[in-house]
N, C-alpha and C positions, 0 to 999 in steps of 0.2 A: 702630160706633166706627171711626174712621179715624186712621191715623198721619199726622203731619206728617213728611215725609221730607226730610232735609237732606243734600245732597252737600257735603262739605268737601274741602279739598285732601288727597288720599291717604287718604280715609276716608269714612265714612257713618254717620249716626245717624238713628233714627226716634224721634218723641216723641208720646205721647198723654197729654194733661193729665188726663183724667178716666176712666182705666181703671176705677177704683173711685170711687163717689160718696163724699162727705165722711163720711156715716154708715157706709158699708161700710169705709172706711179706718180710722175710729175703732174700729170693732168688731174689725177684724183686728189693729190695733196693741195693743189691750188684751189680746186673746187671746194674741198672740205674746210680749208682755212677760212674761206669767205662765206660759206653757206650754213655752216653748223652754228647753233646757238651756244657758243662756248661760255662757260662761267668759271670763276676762280673761287672755290669754296674756302671757308674758314674752318680751322680746326683748333682744338685746345691742346696745348702741350704744357704739362706741369702748371695747369691753371691759367695759362696765358693764351690769348687768341692770336693765331697766325694765319696768314693766307697760305693755302697749299702751294707747293713749288711746281705747279703745272696748272693747266686749264682742263676742264672735263666737260663731257656732255653724255647724256643717257637717252637712247632712242630704242623704240621697240613696240611690241604689241601693247595695246592700251592697258591691259590688266597686269603688265609686268612691273609692278612696283617692287623695288629692290633696295634692301638695306645693307650697307657695308660701312665700316669705319665710323659707326655712330650716326650715319646720315641715311635718310629715307629718300629714295629717288623715284620720282614719277616720270615715266618715259614721255618723250616727245614722239610724235608719229614718224614712222619710217619715211625717209626721203627716197625718191626714186633711185638715187645712186647707192645709198646704203642697202636698200632692199636687193638691188642687183648684185652687189658684192656678196651679200649673205647667200643668195641663191647660187652663185658661182662656187662659193666655198663649200656649201652643203653638197653640191654635186660630186665633190672629190672625197667626201667622208661618209662611208656607209652608216646609215642610221642617224645622221646628224639632222637636227631640225631646230635651228636657232630662232629664238623669239625676241632677242634683245641684243644690244651692242653698247659697250662702254667705250667712249673715245677719250683718249688722253692726248693733250697737246703739250709737248715739251718745247718751249720757245727757243731754248738754246741749251748748251751743256750744263748750265746751272740748275735747270729744272730736273727733277728726279722723282722716283717712286721708291719708298722704303721696303724693307723685307716684309713679305706677307704671303699668304696662300689664298687662293680663290675657293674657300671652303665654307662659305655661308650656307646655312641649311636650305635656303631656297634653290641652291644649285644641285642638291641631291648628292648621292654617293658617286664618286668617281666621275665628275663632270668632264665633258669635252670642252676645252677653251681654245678657240681659234683666234690667233693673234696676227694681224696684218700690219706691217710696218711701211710707213711712207716718210720721205724726207731723209734727214741725216741718219747715217749709220750710228747706232748706239750699242753698247754692251748690254747683255741680258744675263744676269747672274742667277745661278741656282745653288742652294745648299741644303743638304739633308737635315731634317729636324733633329735626328738623334745621333747620327754618325758624323761627328763634326769634321772629319777629314774628307768627307765626300762633298766636293764642290765642282761646279762647271761654269764656264764663261762662254757664251755664244755671242757672235756678232750678227746683228739683224740689219741688213741693208734695205734700202727702198725696194719695195715690191716683194719682199720675202714674207712667207707664211709659216708660222710656228703653231703646231697643234700640241697642246698638253693634254694627256689622256691617261687612262689607267688610274693608278693610285698616286699619281704625282702630287695632287693637291693635298692628299692626306699626309704625305711623307716628306715633301719638299717645300721650301720657301723660295721666292724669287724676288728680284729687285731690278730697277734701272737706276744705276748710281750716277752721281755727278761726273761729267767729263768736261772740265772747264775749257778745254781746247776746242770743243765743238761750238761753232757760232751759228749754225743753221737750225731751223726748227725741225721737229719730228712729230708725226702723228702716228698713234698706235690705236688700232681698233680691235677690241676683244669681243668677239661674238660668243654668246653663251645662251644657255637654255634655263630660264627661271621655271622651276617646278612649282606650278601654282598650288598643287595639293600640299606642298610643304610649307606654305606661307602661314 
């Protein structure tokens, strides 16, 4: 299995369309939909409380407490399946040693993730983020933080693996936008390394 490696302005990403076969991806999706302790967080927007437009879960090493979007997340312990996926992905990326994973469940095309960077201080400088997609194919958008004309749209099908690395988090934002024509769920797993010395 080989990555397609893409150098972009002030960043880099790698893409592997078939990290998992269709059958493997379907099996993992079914397993995770039913075994993960999903929750739907609440957020404040202009002073009003709203439920996030997706479900999430945070798993990892016991000490990997992680704060983002104003929330502090205490990890649930690795499941056998999550740990195996982590190990298989690490084997493809020189120097990778993930200690946590954020899971997002998009129940259909109404669920989304707004523009953001994975640039929290706990992730350190130039983090490697490994993003595995299961279920429905969704668009994944990137836009440069300063050069407004620089935008990219990727399609992430089931079984695909996207690696964001280099200075991508420093210089680019990314999102999963609404796609109301999509009726099926999607699960995204983003493996990451929380730098405990930066906490």
